N, C-alpha and C positions, 0 to 999 in steps of 0.2 A: 133369554131364551134363544138358545141355539135352534137354528132352523135344520131341517134335513135337506141335505142336498141329492139331486137327481140330476144326470148327466145324460144330454143326447147321446147316442152312440158316436156319432161324429166327433165329439170332442177328444175321444181316445186318439184318433187320427189327427186332429189339430195338435194336438201335444206331442206326438209322436214326430209329426213332421217338424215342428219347430225346435225340437230337441236334436233332432238330426242334423237340422240346418246350423244350429248354434254349435253342436260338436265339430261340425267340419270347419268351423271358423276358430276355435280357440280350445285350449285346455279348459276343461270344467264348466265351459259355457253352457253346456246343454242341462247339465246338473242344477247351475244356477238358476236357469230358466225354470227348471221343473221345482225349485226351492221357493222362487217368488212366485210362481203360479200357485203353488199351495198357500202361500201367505195370503195372497190375494183372496182365494176360496175361504180362508179361514176368517179374514176380516167379512167376507159376504155373508158367510153362516152366521157370524155373531150379530151382524146389523146389516141385513139385506136392504134398507132403506136408506141407506148412506148416500144413494144415488138416486137421482130423481127419476121417474118414468117418463118414456117418450110417449106419443100419442095412443099407441096399444099397450101400454103397461111395460115395455122392455125396460131395462136398466143397463147400464154399462160402467164398468169400473176399469180403471187401467192400471197395469201393473208398474210398479216403481221403478225398477231398472230396466225394463224392455218394453219396447214400443208396441206391446200387445194388449188386448182388451178383452174382459171377459163379459159376455152377453147373456143376460139371465133375466127370469120373470119370478115374481112372487105368487105362489098360489097357496094360500092358507098358511099353514105351516112348515111349507116345502118351497125350496128355491129350485126352479129348474134353470141347468146351465146349459146354453143352446151353443155356444161357440166359444172359444178361445182362438183369437186369430189377430194377426196383424193389423195395428191401427189405421194402418192407409188402405187397406183392402177395401173394395167396392162392397157396401153393405148387402148388397144381393146375394152374394157368397154365402151368406150365413142366414138371412132373412127367410128363406124359404124352410128353413127348419122349425120355424114357429108355427 
């Protein structure tokens, strides 16, 4: 069963900032980042329970080629994506979105 994905509005900004950062560093890195983000979201959509929940039900999946993490929560048949952020970033930067 594929779950429906819903995104917090800030996720668009997360992606735009990361793409801009990678584009400044190398040819097509931004496009590669976007492609890898899409692949991670597809994996989450197909199997959101692949990552264990934390104490408040949030789950996190790392991108394969980039040091970024997708943070999300399952609610019924919907996956709510709260953030796609650099893995070393302070969690308080996105936890307020929950």
